[in-house]
Every structure is written in structure tokens, then in C-alpha cells.
N, C-alpha and C positions, 0 to 999 in steps of 0.2 A: 504494499499500499504506499502511495507517495502522497505526501502532505504538501499541498499548494499553499504557499504564502503569499498572499495577495495584500499589498499594502494600499492603503486608502489615502488618496489625495483628496482632501476636503475642499481645496479650491476648485475641483472640478463638479461639485455639486450645484445644482440648479436652485433657484429660488423655491421652486416647487418642490424639491426634495427636501430642502430645509423645512419648508412648511409641513409637508407631510410628517417628517420626524417629529416635528414640534406638537402636531395634532395627535399623533399616536401616542407619544409620551402623556399628553393630558388624558387621552383615551384610558391609559393604563391607571391613571388616577381614579378616573370615574369608575372603571370596572372593579378596582379592588373595594372602592366605597360601597359599590353595590352588593358586592359578595358579603361583607361584613353586615351590612344593613339587612339584606335578605335573611341571613342566618339569625339575627336578632329577631326579625319578624315571624320567622319559623318558630322560634321558642316562645314567642308571645302566644301563638295559637295552639301548639302542641305541647308546650312545656319542655322540661329539661329530661332527656332519656337516652340511653345508650343508642337506640336506633336512630333517634332524631339527630344526635350529635355526628354520626358516622354518615347518615344519610346527605346531610346537608353538604358536607364537604364533598362527598362522592358525587352528588348531583351536579354541583357546580363544576368540577374537574371533568366529569363526564361529558357534559354539555359543551365544554371547550374543546375536548377532543373530537367528538362527533361534528361538532361545527367546522373544525378545521379540516377534516376529511371532506365535508359535504362542499366546502368552499374550493376544496381542490379538484373535485370531481367537476364542478359547475364553472371552473375558470375559463373553459373555452368560449362559455356564453358571454364572458365579460367583454364589453367594448371600451366602457369607461369605468375602470375599477374604483377610481377615486369617487365618482358620482354614487356608485352603488355602495361603497363604503359608508358615505355620508347618509344614504338613506338608511342603512342598517343602524348607524348609530342614532339617527332620528327616531326609528321605530322602537329600539331598545328604550330610549328616554320617554317616550310616550307611554309604553307599557309600564315602566316604572312610576310615571306619574299617577297611572291609575291602580297601581299595586296596593297602596294602603286601603283604598276603598274596597278592593277585592278581598283582601285579607280580613278586614272588619266584618265584611259580609260573611266569609267563610266561617270566622270566629262565632258569629251570631247563630249559625245554622247548629241547632241542637244535636249533639252526637256526633257531628262531623270528625271531631277530633278523637273519638272514642276508640278507634282500633288501628292497627298497623297499617290496614290497606288504604284508609284515609291518609295516613302520614304519607305513604308511598306516592299516592296519586297526587297529594297536595305539593309535595317535593317535585314531582315532575312539572307540575303547573307552573309552581313559583319559580323554580331554580332552573331546571334543563333547558327550557325553551329560550329564555333570554341568554342563558350562557352559551347554547350553540350559536346565537346570533353573533355573539362576542367572537366566538371561534371562527365563525365563517368571516368576519371582519379582518381577522388576523391573515387569513388566506388571500383576501383580497387585496389588503395593505402590500403584502409581499409582491403580488403581481403588479401593483401600481409602480413599485420601485424599479422594476425592470432591471434589477442588477441584484446578484446575490453577495457581491462585496459588501454591501452594506446593510444586509439582513442582521448581522450582529447589532449594529446600532439601532436598528428598528425594535428588535427583540429586547435590548438592553435598555433602551430609553422607555419602553413600554413598561419593563418591570421597575425601573427607577421612579417613574410616575406612580407605580403601585404603593411605592414607600410612603409617599404623602397620603395616598388614598387609604392606608392602613391606619394612618394617624387622624385623618380628618374626622371619623366618627366620634373621637374623643372629644372633640370641641362641638361638633354638630348636635350631637344627641342631647346633651344638657341645655344647650342653647335653644333648640327647636323641637326635640322630641323625634321620635322615629319616623312619623309621618312627613313632617316638614323637612327633616333632615334628607330623607329620600327625594323629596320633591327639589330641594337644594341642588343635590347631586344631579338629578335628572334635568335641571336647567344647565348645569354645566356641561351635561351630555349633548343637550341641544345646541350650544354654543359651539362645541367641537363639531357637531355635524354640519353647522352653517358655515364653519371655516373650511371644513373639507369640500363642501359643496362649492365655495368660493374658488378654491384653488384647481377645482377639477374643469372649470371653464378654460378652454383653450388646450387641455391636455391631449397628447396623441392618442389616437385610438389603437387598441390592441387586438389582433386576431390570430387564430391559431388554425394550423392545417391538422387533419386527423392525424396523419403520421407523427408530426410533432407532438401532439398531445399524449401519443400512446408511447412514447420514447421511455426508456428506463423502466426499472422495477419488474422485468419479465423474464430475466435468465439466471442471475447468480444467486445460488443458494446461500453464499457469504453474506450477501446483503440481507437477506431474511433474517439469518442468525444474528446480525448486528442490530437489526431493528428490534429483535426480542431483547438484546441486550440493553439498548437504550430504553426500552420500555421498563427493563428491571431498574435501570437508573432513576426513572421516574417513580417507581415503587419505593427505592430506597430514600430518594430525597424526601417523599412525603413522610416516610417513617420518621426521619430524622427531624422533620418540622414538628411532627407530633411530639417526639420524645423530648425535643428541646423546649417545646412550650409547656410541657409538665414538669421538666426538669428544672428550668428556670422559674416558672410558675411556682414552685415548692420553695425556691430560695426566697424569692421577692414577694411572694404570696400572689395568689391568682386573681388579682384585681383587673378591671378593664384597662387601666393604664399598662400594667404588665404584660397582659396579652397583646395589646396593640404595639408595644415596643419590641417584643420578641419577633412578631410577624414583620414589622419593617425592617429591622436589623436583618433578618434572613432574606429578604426581597432585596435590600441594599447590597448585600454580598453577591446575589445571583445577577443583579443587574450590572454591577461593576465587572464581574467576571466576563459577562458577554461584551461589554464594550472595551475593557482594556486588555485581557489577557489574549485574545486571538491575535492582536496585532504584534505580538512577540512570540508567536506560536512556533514550535519545531517538533519534529517528529520524537525528539527525546522527552519533551514536555508531554507528548501524548501519552507515552509509556509510564511517566512519573505520576500523572494525574489522579489516578485511582489510590495510588499508596500516600500521596499527599493528602487527598480528602478522607481516606479511612483513618490513618493515623492521627490527623486533625480532631477526629470525633473521640478517639481514645484519650488524646492529651486533655481534651476538654472535660471528660470524665475524671480523670485524675485530679484536675484542678478545681473541681467543684467543692470538695470540702474547704479549701482555701477561700474560695469565693464566698461560700456560705458564712464563714467567720468574718471576712472582711465586712459583709453587708451587716452582720448583727452588731458589729462594733462601730460602724460608720455613723455619723450624724450629718444631717443635710440641713441647709439654710432655707432652701425653697423647694417647690415642686420641680421646676425646671432643672435645677442642679441635680436632684434625685433621678430624674428620668434621663438626663445626661449621661451621669454615672452609671446607671444601669445599662443604657444602650451602649456605651463603650466597652464595658465589661462584657456584655454579650457578644459584642463584635469581635473582641480579642479572642473568645473561645471558639466562635463559629466561622469566622471570615475564611481561614484555609480551606474549609469545606465548601462553604458556599460560593467563593470565588471559582472553584473547580466546577461546581454544578452549573453556574452560569457559561462558563467556558466550552462546556462539552456541545450544546447546540450549535452555536456558530461554526465551530471547528469540523463538526460532522456535516454540516451543510456545505462547507468548502471542499470536503472530500467527496462530495456528491454521493454520499451514501444514499441519499434520497432527497426528494424535494423538501424545502422547509416546512411546508404544510404537513407532510406526513410525518416527518420528525417530531413537530409539535403535538400533532394528534396522538402518535404513538406514546410519547411521553406523558401527556396528560391521562391517557387511558390506563397506562402502567400505574400512575399515581392512584388512579381509583382502585386498583386491585391492592395497592399498598394500604389504602385508607381502610378498606374492608377487612384485610388480613389483620391489620394492627388493632382496629377497634374491637372487633369482634372475637379475636382469639389470641393474639400476642400479648396485649396488655394484661387481660385477666389471667393469663397462664403463665407469663414470663415477667412482667412489670416492666416498667419504663427503662431500666437498665439494659434488660435484654432486648428492647426495641431499638436502642441506640446501637448496641453491639450487633445485632443482625442487619440493621441498615447499613451500617458501616462495612460490614463483611460483604454484603450483597454489592455494595458500590465497588468494592475492589474487584470482585468477581467479574461483574459487567464491564467495568472499565479495562480489564484485562483482555476480555473478548474483543472490545472495540479497538484496543491497541493492536490486537493481532501479532503479538511478539511475545517472547519469553527469553530473559537473559539471566546468565548464572546469578547475578547478585539478588535476582527476585527470589531465588530459593533461599537465601539468608534473610530477605524480607519477610517471607511467609513464616520463617521459623520465629523470627521476633514477634510477628503478628500473633501467632497462635499463643505464644508465651504470655504476651501481654494482654490478650483476652482472657486467658486462665487466671491470671492475676487479679484482673478487674473483677471477674465473676466471683472469685472466691474471696478477696480482700475488701473490695468496696461494699461497705453497709450503709444504709440509710442513716445509721445512728450518727455517722460521722457528721452530718449537717442538723441534728437536732439542735433546738435552743440550748444555750449553753447551761441553763439550770437543769436540763435533762440528759447531759452528756453521760452521767452516770447510770442512766437507764438501760434495761435491757428489752430490746424489742421481742415481743412474744407472738405477735400476730400482724400480719400485712396481707391486704388485699387491694387490688387496683381494677379498675375498669376505665372505660373511656370518659367518665364523668368525673370520677373523684378516686383520690387514694386514701385509704383508711389504715391507720396502724394503731395498735395497743402495745404500750410500753410498760415495764414494770420497774418502779423505784427500789433502791436497796431495802426500804422499810416494807416492801411488799405491795404498797398502793399501785393501781393501775390507772392510767390515763389513755383516754381515746383521742387520738389525733387525726385532724384532717389535713392531707398534705404536708405531713410531718411537722407543721409549724402551729397549726389552730388546735387549741385545747377545746374539745368539744365536751368532755364530762371526765370524771374522776371518780375513783373509789374512796377518796379521802372521806371521812365521816361527815365533816362539814360540808363538803360538796354533795354528799348523798341527801343530807337533810334539805339543802337549798333545791336539789333536783326533784326530790319527791313532793316539796311544797308546789311545784308547778302543776301537779295534778290534784293535789289536796284541796288548795283554795277555790278553783273552778267548781269542784263538786260540792263544796260546803255551799256555795252562792246559789245553788239551784234548790228550789223547794223539795224536789223528789226525782232525783236523776236515775234514769234506768239505762241510758246508753251513752257513751263518751268516745270522741275521735281525738287522737293525739296526731297532729300534724308534726311528725318527726319522732323517731323511737330513740336515736342516739344509744346509750347503754341500757336503755329499758328502765331505769332507775326511777324515772317520774312517773311510772306506772305504781310505784309504792303507794302514792297518794290515794290510790283506789282501794286499799285494804280494808277500809272501814264500810265497803259497799259489796259484799260477797255476791250479790245477785245482778251486778253490773254487766252489760254488754260493752266490751272494750274492744276498739278498733285503733291501730296504729298504722298510719302511711309514713313510709320511709323511702326516700330516693336511692340512698346508698346500700347495695347489697352488702358492702364490707362492715356497715354500722350494724345490719341484722345479724351477721354471723358473729360480730363481736359481742353483741348483746347476749346472744344465745351460748356462746363458748368460753367467754371471758369474764362476764360480770354476773353470770347466774346466781352465785350465793347471794348476791344484793337484791336482784329484780324478781326473785320467785317469792310467792307462787304467783304473783300478778302477771308475769309475761307468759306463764303456762296457758292462761286463759284470755290471751289476747290474739285476736285475729289480726295478723300482720300482713299488710300489703305493699309490695315493693313497687313504688310507682311516684312520680312527680305528684305533689298535691294539686297542682292545677289540673293536671290530666285526670287525677281521680275524681275530682268534683265534676268533670266533663263526662266521666264514663259510669259514674255511680248515682243512683238517686236515693239512696238511703238519707234519712234525717236523723238528728241526733239531738239530745237534751243538752249535752256539753260539748263544745269543739274547744280544744287548747292548741294554740300557736307556739310551738317550741322556741326555745333561744337558739339563735343561729348567728352567724358572722355576716352583717348586712353590706360590708364593704366588698365582698367577693363578687366577681362578675357573675350577674344574673340574679343573686341573691335578694337584691332590693325589691324584687316583684312580690315577694312574700309579705311585704309590708305596704303593698300597693291598694289603692282604692278598690280595684277589680278584683284582687284576691280575697280581701275581706267582704266584699259584696257576695262572692261566691259561698264563702263560709257561711255568711248570714242565711243565703238562700237554703242551706242544708240544715238549718235549726229547726227544731219542732217549735210549736207555740210555747211561749214562754221560755225558749232555750236560752242558753248562756255561750257567749264566746269570749275566750280570754287569750289575749296576746302577750306573751311575756318579752320583754326587752332588757338588755343589760346596760346600765347607766353608762359603764366605761368605754362603751363602743359608740357613743354618740356625743358630739358638741350640742351645746344649748340650741344653735340654730336648727340642726337636724332633728333633734328631740322634739322641737315645737312643730316641724314639718310633720313628723309622725303622728302628733296630737292632732293636728288638723285634718290629716288623711282619716284617722280613725273616727272623728267626729262627723266627717262627711258620710260615712256609713252607719254610724251609730251616734245620732245626735244627742243621746243622753247619756253617752259614755262616762264611766268613772273609772278610778284607779286606786290600786293598792300599792304600797311599797313593802317588799319583803328583802331586808338587807339592801344590796346595790341593784336590785332587780324591780322593775315595775310590772304590774299586771294590769293591763288596759282592759276594762270590762264592757261588754256591749250585750245587748238583749235581741231577741228575734224581732220585737215588735218596738213599742215607743215607752215601754214600761221604765218608769223612773226608779231609782234607787235599787240597784241590785243588792246592796248591802242589807235593805230592808228584808229581802227575801231569805238572807242569811239568818235572821233572827227567828223566821217563821219555820226554817228549817230545823232550827235546833230542837223544837218541840217534838219533831217526829224522830228524833235520834234515841236509841237506847242509851244507858250510862256506859256501856261497853264501847258503842260506836263513838260515842262523844271522846272518850279517852283516846280511841285509836284514831279519829278523824283528826283531832287537834295535836296530834303527835305529843302529847304529855303537856303542852303549852297553855292549856286552858282555852276554852271556847272563845272568850272575849278577847284574848290576846289578839287573835286574827282581825276581829272587828276593830281593834285599836289601831291596825295597820291600815285601815280605810283612809285615803288621802283626798277624797273630795271629788267632785265633778272635774272631768278632763278640762284644764283651762283653754279657752279658745283663743285664736289669734287670727290675723289676716296674713295672707301668703299662699305660696304655691303648695301643692300636694304631690305625694309620690304617686305617679301614674305609670301603668305599664307602658303607655305610649309616649310618655315623656318623663322618663326615670331620672332622678336627682341624687338620691342617696349613694348609689354605687359610684358615683362620679365625684361627689363633694367629700364624702368621708375619708378616702384616701389622701385627698389634698389636705384636709384638716389634720390628719395623722401624720404626714410626712412634714408639714410645716410647724408642727408641735403647737397647734391652736386649741387643741381638745383640752379644756379645763373642766374637770370633774368638780371642782370647787364651785365655780359658776353655775353649773348644772344644779347641784345640791342646794345652793343658796336660792336659787329661783324656784325650786320645789318648796322649799320651807317658806317661802314668802307667799306662796300660792295656797298653802294648806289652810284650810279654814279653821277658825278657833272652835274650842271645845263646844260652846253653846250653840253656835250656828250648826254645827253637825249633829248635835243631839236633837235640835228641834227638827233638822232636814230629815233625820233618819226615824223621827218619832219613837225614841226608844222608851221601853216600859220604865216605870218608875224604879222597879226593883234592881234593875242592872245598870243603872245610870252611874252610880258611885264606882263600882268595880270597872266599868267601861272607860271612865274618864282617867282612871290612873293608868289604864292600858294605852290609852290614846297619848297620854302625855309622854309615857315612857318611850313610845316610838319617835316622837318628836326630839326628846332629849338624846336618843342614840343617834339620830341623823345629825343633830348638831355636834355630837362628839366625833362623828366621823369626819365633819368638815374641819374640826379643830386639829384632829389627826393630819388631815391632808394639808393643813397649814403648818404642821410642825410643832404644835402646842400640845405636847403630850400631858402637861399637867391639867390643862382644860378639858381634855379628853377624858381624863381619869375621873374628873369632878362630874361630868355629864354622865358618865356611865355608872358612877356610883348611885347617883339619884335616881336614874333609870331603873337599877335593880330594886331599890326602894319602893318604887312606884309599881313595879311589876316583876316580882322575883321569878315568875314563870316564863318570862320572855326568853327564848333561847339565845337570841343575840346579845341581849344583857347578861345572861349566864355566859356565853362564850367569853365576852370580854373580861368578866370577872376571873374566870379560870385561866385565861391567858396571862392576865397580869401576875395571878398567884403562881403559875408554873414557871414564869420568868424569874421570879424571886425565891423559888424552892431551893437552890443550892444555898443561898444566902440564909435562909431560914434555918436549915439543917445545920449550918457551920456555926450558927448562933446558939445551938444546943437546943432548939425548940423541936418538939415532936409534931411534925406536920401532918401525921395520920388523922388526928380528929378534924383538923381543918379540910382535909381531902375528902374525908367522908361527908361532911357538911356540903361541900361543893357538889360532890356526887348526888346528894339529896336534891339540890336545886336543879342539876342537870345531870341526870343519870345516863344520858346518851352520849357523852363526851369520852371517847375511849382514851384520849390523852390523859384524863384525871384516873381512870382505872390502870391505865399503864404505869403512871407515876406511883399509885398506891400499890400495885403489884410488885414493883422494883423494891419499894421500902420493906413490904411484908417479907418478900423472898429473901432479902438481906438479913432481916430477923428472924427467918424460919417460922414465921407466922403461918398456922395451918390454914388460915383464910386466903393465903396467896393463890392457891389452886382455883378458888371461887372467882377471885378478882381476874385471873387469867381468862377463864371462860367468859367472863362479862366482856373483856376486850374482843374476843372472837365473836361474840353476839353482834358487836356494833361495828366491827372492822374484822370481817374474815379472812382478810388477805395480810394482817400484820404478822410480818416476818418473825418478830420476837416472841409473840404469844404462840404462834404455830410451832416454833421450835421448843418453846417451853424454857429458853434459856435468855433472861433479861440481859441487856446490855447495860453497862454502867454509865 
């Protein structure tokens, strides 16, 4: 095989050639923006699922490949390809202008999104047809050039335009919303079409003879093998893109900004490789290319632990510096490979292996195969690390087939490759880039699919933590965390006068189901998107979530799609805690999603959405309040620690807290003890915070999302102030008399309730003082709070923590701390840290009651390593 090195003289370009290259670069910007926005629209209609994620990418790439083939087959019909290209751009833009209305109409059709066939048909209609038109446009743009020397610049320019197209939605969506953002991009597409139409006037007409059209691709078997190899490179490239997206999304967290930057950097490398590398091409380079690309992937894998450490230790002054640092780091890790990926296409076109349109189509269809294989099989069975290793290996294999050569030094390179792959698969463990405070943890469970990665790690003390994408803590077996999680089911059921059925939007570890223990005849359903979370709850948190989990009907599905596919109604629906800044997660706090939940409530039903205060700044918290009030105008809220419970009803019933009081009369004494978790029934009523405060401003809308774009910006610029949020909530809390009159409390419980209500306010004020660094004031608030309500678990936790912190000093002073420990345990028997301290002291003095204390530890903390071993640590 002889490589033809064709040097390009840019001075020979006509103004029409320059104009075409400029327009097609702009077309790349438009096409990438289309793809991202179409994918988001798809998720609005059908929700997030493995099938949806894989289908959207496959449909777009498949449309490009088929369109390129179709354009090649119809090229002899083209007389003025520029004018035809302009028409294609205009038709696609017009289609996109109509798309939001079409999608909204489809979304309104009951049950359309209820099955996989609907998803496939919707994907064909929404994605494949316009993508085919874009693919046809590439074929006709190549024909309009009438010179293969500059196909590299056409392809590279289009790809570089896609870099900006990948970033544009990050600005367009929060400014305009999905529909208006699509319209803005479509208007740009119309401008591109008009420009192409303008430069088409006076362009020379093109005609083909039958014999000329049929030349090539009819004889050499070698060419067919090479085409298969180039299709394999397309598969490998898509596998690497998926792997890198998950890889770096783990390090930087999977926000909209991170995903956009990763895609932009990938396209930047491919575009630069197409434009720059072929001009310095040589036969030796063609042989080296697969090795450079493959080893570049492995070096990036080896460098990830260091990158993760750098990311965690770095501080950023602004969002722009954060994104710039992120982009540079990803470019350093991936550019050696992406430059080669971009260089292959123009080099093979110059080798005349096939017409550029055929190469483009084969590569795109190969990418479809790579996407399907990776999403449906490789990620669930091998994980992201295996995706990258297999993608790099496939890249080398196919690249060597294209080079059609083998040198002695390549035997040595092969040996090094196998050794390095073995080292990576054996030695590289995900624990290497866990957060610093979890570096001593041992991974005990890991599951990946195309949607999310789930992992369970075990700490030296035996506690287990459920992680999403290795960074996000979803839940823990820590006793305090268990108490908090179980409260998520406990409060909603107490608020309903007579609950018979409950739906949990999110399962996590299954510990939130513990709140149902006081209701043995309750019909429990849980919807969970992550299969990994379901497996973890069954296999690794069973001692904590049983027997509630065993009587729960678990449905593995996106909550949005669940509401579309099921007609069941519930007395209580509970919205679980989640991370609202992750890509797509903000839709769970949207006006539409809460409306769907309301539609599935029985008469007098209750909906409760839990949110974590440390995940919101004040501006976004008020946005969530406004959105909730849009659906539940009489919404109220409770505060449990640093979590808020937003409460709304099926109708317009006022004061769900009043229903709590009527519910108490229906409970047996045993139920009252179980339901309140030993805190006393009025402790929970004391956590009532009043009606949700209204305000004027925007709301979270699926068609105009704000949270997932603003929250990362607030976090990265260090503008998230929990102190400001807590002070706002304290000022908004009604005074005791106003709430007492509003709830119409019976006279017999008013005195006890007032103490509990004041205790909650005092604890919140103490937390604010702690955040401000005033520990003395914090202790004073907590001391008064425990006097007001000694049964409040949060007050008891604070008192116990202060005592345990001073335990060594108390012992050194010669004071016997056992009576004090027993008194604290009387106030808060559910805290195993107190039992652990008591057990250690009893074991040291050979007290016969030590064994009973050890069993109490295991009762509340079954994973405690010291209690399980029977050997307390000093």
C-alpha cells in the first residue's frame, strides 16, 4: 500500500470553497446541539433507562451512517450539490422548529411511553430521520468540494464546530428552556441554509456518467476487510467515548457541565487530528497510529488516581476556571488517542480505500454496534475499566489491519501491551479514587450499567456506605444515618389518617422502609432506577432493612416512566433524597413530576418530598418551594435534622399536621411506640415548620430546568451558605401561638407540644451557632433543648456526643462514668456509641453485664466490627 501525501495550498481555495468550509463548520455546531437537545427531549418523554440511553445514541449515529450511504447512492442525481445541501439544512431546521410541539403532543398521549416498542418508534421518529438528513448532507458537501485534498478540512471543521455545539446547551437551556433552545439552534440552522443557498448561485453544475459512478469497490477483498476494520475503529471510538464519560464523570461528578466538557474535549481532539495530522502524514505514522492511540488510553487509566487526588485537593475561584482546568486535564489524558481517531478518516480517504461518504457511513454504523455492545453487555458484565481496555485493544487490532504491515518491533510492543493490560486489570481498583475520607474503606460490592455505577464500601469499624459513581454518598449503615433514613418513611405515614398503601420513589439501601414497621398491613411499593441499588439493598443492607424490604414490591424503573405505565393510586407517596445537581436529576423536583405524583394519590392522600439542606443554596431552595406550591398550594413542611419534608395533599386540604393528631387516636399503644421510634408522638409534631413560604420567581420545569445548571455553579464558586439558609428558615417559622391556633390543638396536649416545638427551634439555632464556630453558644442551645424535650433524638445525640468527647477526661479524673452512661442510654437507648463506650468499660472491669451491652450494640448496629468480634478496642 502506498500512502499519497498531498500538500494543500490554501491560496488555491476559491471564495466559494472557503464559504462552504465555514458554513459546514457552523453546520457541525448546529448538528451537535441538535443531538444533545434531542437526547434531553427524549428523556423528558420516556424517562431515564438503560434502553433509552443506548437507543438515543445509537439512533443518531445510525441515522448519520445510513444518510451518508444514501447520499452516496444518490450523488449522480446531484446537479448543484450546494443548493441541495442548503435545502437539507433548511428542512432539518424546520423539522426541529416543530419538534417541541410534536414531543409535547406525544407526551400528552396516555400510555405512549408505557412500553419499549413506543420508545423504539419514538426514537426512530425523533432521532433517525433528521440524523439521516444530516448524513446525506455530509455526502453532498463532499461532492460540492470536487476535491478529496480538502475532505480532511471539511470533516475536521465540522467536528470542531461540534465542540461549540456540545457546550452551547449549557448556556441555552437555563436561559431559554428545552423548546426555545431548540428553536434558537434551528434558527442558526436556517441561517446556515441561507448562506449555503447564496453561495450555490453561480456554482458549476456536476454530472456523472454511469461508468464513472460505478467505479471502485467491486473487486479487492482487501478493501472490504479494511472497511470492516474501519467500522471496528468506529466501535472502539464510541466505546472509548462512553468509557471516558463515565470515567471522568466519576472524578468530577456527573453534572451537565462535566458531561458537556468531556464531549467537547473529545470532539476537539478528533477535529484537530483530522485537520493537522494528515498534512504531516507518512507510512511510518500509519503503522504507529494504533499503538499511540492504544497506549494513550492505558496511560490515561494509570493517571486517573493522581487526577482524582488533584481534583479533590484543588480549589477554584470561579466556574470558568474550574471548567478550564477540567478541560485541560481531560485533554492531557485523551488527546493522544483522539488526535489519532481524527487522523484516520482523511488518511484513509487519501489512500482511496473508499469514497469519503462510504468511510463516514461505515465508521458511524460501527459506532452503533459499539454503543449497543457496550451499553447492553460490556458495562454490566465488565465495568468501565473493561470498556476502556477492550476499546483500546480493538483500536490497535483494527489499526494494524489498516496499516497492513507488521514489523519485528511490534512483537515487543505486543508483549508490553499484554503486560500493561494485565497490570491494569489486576492492580487498578476503584478504591484508588474514592474520597480521601474513604481511602481506608474496602469495596465489597460493585454494579454498573449504562445509567449509573453503584458501589458498597465497608469502613474499618464495619459501617457500610452506598455510593453512586464512587463519589456520591447515597446512604449508610451508621446508626444515626439509619435513624434519619427511617424517618423518611415514618413521618409521611404518621401524617395520613389511615394509610393502607405507600409508594417510595427511590429505594437506596431500603432503610427508609423501616418507617413502615408500625403498619403491618401496609401495601408497600418502591420504584428504583438503579439495579445496583436494588442488589445492594438485598445483599448488603439486609440486617437493617428487614422485615420491611421482604414485604415490599420493588419495581426497577425510572419514576417518571413508572407513573406513565401504572395506574395504581396510593395513600402516601414519598420522594426520596437524591443529588439534585446531577445531570437529569433536577426533573425529580419539577412541576411536572410532582403533578404526576399528585395524580396517583388516593383521595386525602399525602405526598412528601424530602430534600437535604446542604445540597441547596437559599435561592434554589426558594425555587423548590415555589415549584412545590405550584402543585400543592397549601403545602407545609417539617424539619428533621438538616432535612426538610415538603408535604402536600391530593386535594386542597389545609393542615396535614392536623391529620397527624387525628391519626394518633387510631393507633394502639404499641404502634405509638413503634411509629415514633421512641421519641414521643408530639416530638414529631414539634418539628412542624409551618406553611411553605411563598415567593415570586421562576420554578423548576422539565421544559426549562434550572437546578441542575445553577447548583453546580453555586458549589464550584463556594457560594452555598448553609448559615444563610438556616437563618432564613428560622425567620420564616411561625411563633408558638400562631401555630397552636392554626393547628387547633386540643387543650390537653398544648403544653407538651409547646415544649417540643421550642426544642426544635433551639436545636436549629444551635446548629447555626455551630456553623459559625461558636461552640459555647451551641452547647447552651442544646442544653436548653434537652430540658424542653428530653425525648428528642437530635437533642439526645448532641448531649451524648458532648459526653463521649469528654469521656477520657472524666475517667482520668477518677470519676466513674458508667452511671452517667446508663442515664444517657435511658434517654437515648438507640445510640450504639453509648452502648459501645459502656461495653468497653464493663469489659475492662469484667462486669458480667458486658455481654448484654455487646448484644445491644449489635441490635442497633449489626455491622459493628468490634461487637461482632467480641474484642473491644482500647
